[in-house]
N, C-alpha and C positions, 0 to 999 in steps of 0.2 A: 731607290728611295729607301730610307730606314723604316724598318717595321715600326708600326705603333706599339706602345705599351698599353696592355690591357688592364684598366683599373676598375675594380668593383668598389663603389662608395656605399659604405655601410652605414645605415641611419636608422632612427627610431628606436625601438625597443620597449619592454614591458615596465617602464619606470615614470617617475613623476616629470622627468626631463625629457620625454618623448617629443613634445612638440619644438622644444628647443634644438633637439637633435635633428629633427626634419628641417628646420631653417638652416642649420649649418650645413647639412647635406645638399640642400638646393643651392645654396651659395657656392659651395665647393664645385658642384657639378657645372653650373653656369659659368664658372672662372676657369675651368680646365680647359687647356688648349686642345681643340679638336683635331689639329693637324699633328699632334704629338701622341695623343691618347684615344684609345677605344673606351668608351665609358659604359659601365653597367651599374644602374642604381639598384641597390638591394634594400628594400624597406622591410623592417620587423615591426609588425603591429603591437597594439597595447597587449593583446593576448598571446603574443609569441610567435604568431604565424609569420613565415618568411614569404615575402613577394618579390619574386625574381622575374625579370623580363625574358621572354622567349628568345630573344636574340639581343645582340648588343646595340646600345643606344645610338641612333642616328643623330646627326647635328641638329641642335635645336628642337629635337623631339620631347625633351624633358620639360615639363610644365615649370614655369617660374615660381608658382606657387603649388606646394603639394597639398593635395586634400586632406580633410580631416582623417583621423585614424579609421573611423567607420567606412570611409569612402576610398581609402588608399588602394583598393583592389582595382580602381579604375585607372591608376597609373598606366601610361602607355604601354602595352604588351606585358604587363606583369600577370602572373599567375600565382595562386596561393600554394604553397607547398607545406607539407606537414614539416614539424620540426626536425624530425629525424633525417629528413631527406635534404635539409638546407646545406649542410656541409658539401655533399656531392654536387648540389648545384653551383657552388663557388668554384668547385675544382675543374668543371668542364661545362660548357654551355655551347652547345651545337659544334662541338669539336674544337673550340677556342678557348684554351685554360686562361685562367687570370693570372696575370703575372704579378699584381700587388693589390692589397686591400687598403682602401683609405678609410680608416675609422673616424666616422662623424657621429659619434655616440658619446653621450654624457652621462655622468652618474653612475649608479649600480648597474651591472651587467655589460656595459660597454667601456667603462673606465677603471674598473675594478679589478682587471686581470682575467675576468670570465671569458669574454671574446677572445681574448690575446692567447689563452691557452688553447681554445678550440683551434685557432689559426695555427699555432704551433704545432698541434697533432696533424694538422693536414699539410703542413710544410709550406705555408703560405706566408710570404713577407707582408708586413703591414706597418703602417705609420705609427709612430709614437713609441712609447716605452713598452716593455715586456711585462710578463706576468707578475714577477716579484714587486718590481718598482711600482706598477699600477696599484697593486693590492695595498702596498705600505702607504702611497701617496692618498689613496682614496680613504682609508681609515685614519682620521685626525688624531686619534688617540695613539696608534701605534707610530705613526710618522713624528708625533710630539715627542715620545719618549726617545727617539733616535736624535731628534734635532737638540733636546736637552743634553744628551750625553755628548753631543759634538759642541756644546757651548753657545748655540745660537740664541739670540734673545727672543722669548716668548712671553705672552701674557700668562699670570697665573691661572691655573685650572684645576678642576677635579673631574674624574671620569666617573661615570654612573653607568650601570648595566641592567637591563632587565633580568640578566641571569642571577643578580644579588636578591636576597631575601627582602620582603617588605620592610624589616626592622633595618636592615643595612642600609637601603636607600633612604630611609627617613633620618637615619643618623648622618649620611652623608649629606643630605639637603640642609640639616641643621647646621653642619660643620661649614658649609658653602656660604652660609649668612656672614661668617666671620672670614673665611679664606676660601675664594677669592674676594667674596664680600659684595656688597651692592653698590653701584649697578653692575649686573653681570649679563653674560650672554649665553644663553642654552641653544645648543646646537646638535643635530645629529652627527654622529661620527663619521658616517659614510654617504653623505648626501652633497649635492652640489646646487648651484643657482640660488642659494640661500633658502630652500625649502625647509621647513621646519624650524627655522630660527626664531628665536624670541628674545627680546630685550626686556629685562627685568629692573625696576628701580625699587621695588618693595618686596618684603617678605611675602605678601599675598600673592603677588603675581608669579612667584617661582614655581609652585606646584602645576598650575595649569600650562605653564611654559613646557615644563617637563613632560606632562601628558601629551601636548601636542607634538613636542619632538619625538616621543616614543611612537608616535603614528608612522614615522618615516624610517625608524632604525631601532635596534636593540641596544645600541651603545650610544651614550652621550657625553658631550663636553659641558661642564658649567665653567665659564671662562671670565676672566676679569674684563670688564669693558673698558678699554683704553679709548679715550676720547682724543682725537688728533687728525692729522691729515692722512688720508687714505691713499696708498701707493702701490702700484704693482709693477712688476719687472718680468718680462718673458726671457727665456733662455733657449737658444737656437742651437741645435746640432747642425753642422754644415757638411757637405759632401767630401770635404778634405779632412774628415775626422775630428775636426776641432769643434769645441762647444763655446758659444760666446753669448754673454748677456746683452739684451737689446736695451734701447733707451728706456729709462724709467717713466711711467705715466702718473699723472696726479688726477685722482678722482674726487669730484665734488657733487654729491647727490643733492638734487635741487628740492626734493619733496620728502625725504626721508633722513633719519638720522645716521643711517649706514647703508652700505651698498647692496641693497636688497634685490628682489626678483625684478620688481618695477624699475628699479634704477639701472640693472644690467640690461634689460631687454626692451623697455619702451624708448622709442627715440625721443630726444630732447629731455629726458628726466635725469640726465647727468651730464655735467661739464666734465670733459676729459682733455687734459692738457699734456701733451708730448712734445719735447721732454718737459718733465716736471719742473716747477719752479722752486727748486731746493738748492742748497749750496753744492758745489760741485764735489766735496769731500763726502756729503751724505748720499749723493746719487752714486758714487763710487762704491759706498758702503752696502746700498741697497742692491747694487749689482754683484757686489762680492757674495753677499748672503744668499741671493737667489741662485748663483752658480754653485755655491756650497750646498745648498739643499738639493738642487738638482743632481749633483754629483754623488751626494751622500746616499740617495736613495736607489742610484744606478739608473736614473731616467734616460731616455733617449727621445730623438725627434724635437718637440716643441714642449715646454712647460711654461707655466706663469706663477710667480710666487706674489703672495698679497701680504701687505704690511700696513700697520699703522704707525705714522711718525709722532712721538711724543717728547718734547725736551730733548731733541736732537737725537734720540734713540729710535731707530726702525725696529718695530716688534714683528716678527714673523707670524702670520696666522695659519697659511696653509700654502700648498702648492698643487697646482692643477695640472694633471698629465695630458688632458685633451682641452685646451682652451677654447672657447666658443670662436666661431668663424662667421658670425652674422655680421649684418651691416653695422651693428653698434659694438662690435666685439674689440677687445683691447689689443690682443697680440698682433693683429693685422695692422693697427694704428703704429704700434712700436717698430714694426717691419718697415713701414712706410717712412718714419722718421729716420731710419737706418740706411734709407736709400733702396729698399726692396719692395717692388710691388706685390700685389696680392697673388697673381698667377706665378711670379717667381718664387714666392714663399711655398706655394703648393709644389712646384717643380722640386725645390729643395727638400721637402718632407718625403716626397715620393723616391727621389734619388737616394736619399739616406736609407729609406726602408729597403730598396733594392740591393744596396750595398751590405746592409746587415744580412739580407737574406742569403746573397752570395757567401758572406763569411760563415753564416751557421751551417751552409752545406759542405763546407771544406772538412 
């Protein structure tokens, strides 16, 4: 019998996307094939403690719902470890080393290259993009500059930083009223799940939106608000080393003006149509742009690029290097439309991670 692949599923983290990450990790764990994998859940609490089980997860032992962060130490078999012991716990657990780490973390710490750098130092293969691509994609200002240089269509925007003087920030806010103008979207540069995003229709709404966004990040974007059809397109690396765009998804929030946190994660809050009801040439262009953004940043595994379609032009908003894997997530829907089930998608991501690990050891 072929030996099982030992997979550590890394989730949680000290960020605003902690709960979303736990949901992703739970769904991934429950979908992985127990005949093929030995699974070890690794939970990182909001205060940075690592909770690692004393032995590998037995079939069906992991709870369908992970307890809240304050009670996560009750996860079957988990013991709290000090942060500086956590890397060693991934390398070996009762004499059984981890073969690959499935990163189910979103936002800073898990999606910005931090965890990826630690795993590189440990020599552990992991799913998704590497340090540089993760860091660039996570910072909307930096990735935006690269996309502009490559000629990709983007909304007009200005960057704002806490490192600027109060006078500089005031001047930029005043200039932003003319370009990109109102309405505009204020967003933290390095957050996901729409945390800290504000939609401004009047000059009076801009300063408080900036203050709110600064609660989440030191760098902000003040971006042109483009009203149009929201689209998203995942890009998938395959074990044969090819990278392909998946079908485009049309997103229709039912209760909000844009795809905010509620629209993303509350069941029934959004209508999602895959393939999108758009002309074939526009769908092909969205796929081309998604693949171009993926390759430009040097991404790997699975990414998802978000767009607004206005007057026949798809405007790129951002690229996500660790798309959500919850019941309402978009990338698994696109994979299904392409004929790939959820478990098969996870197998693909793990196989690609192992292949990259073997190549890096050469």
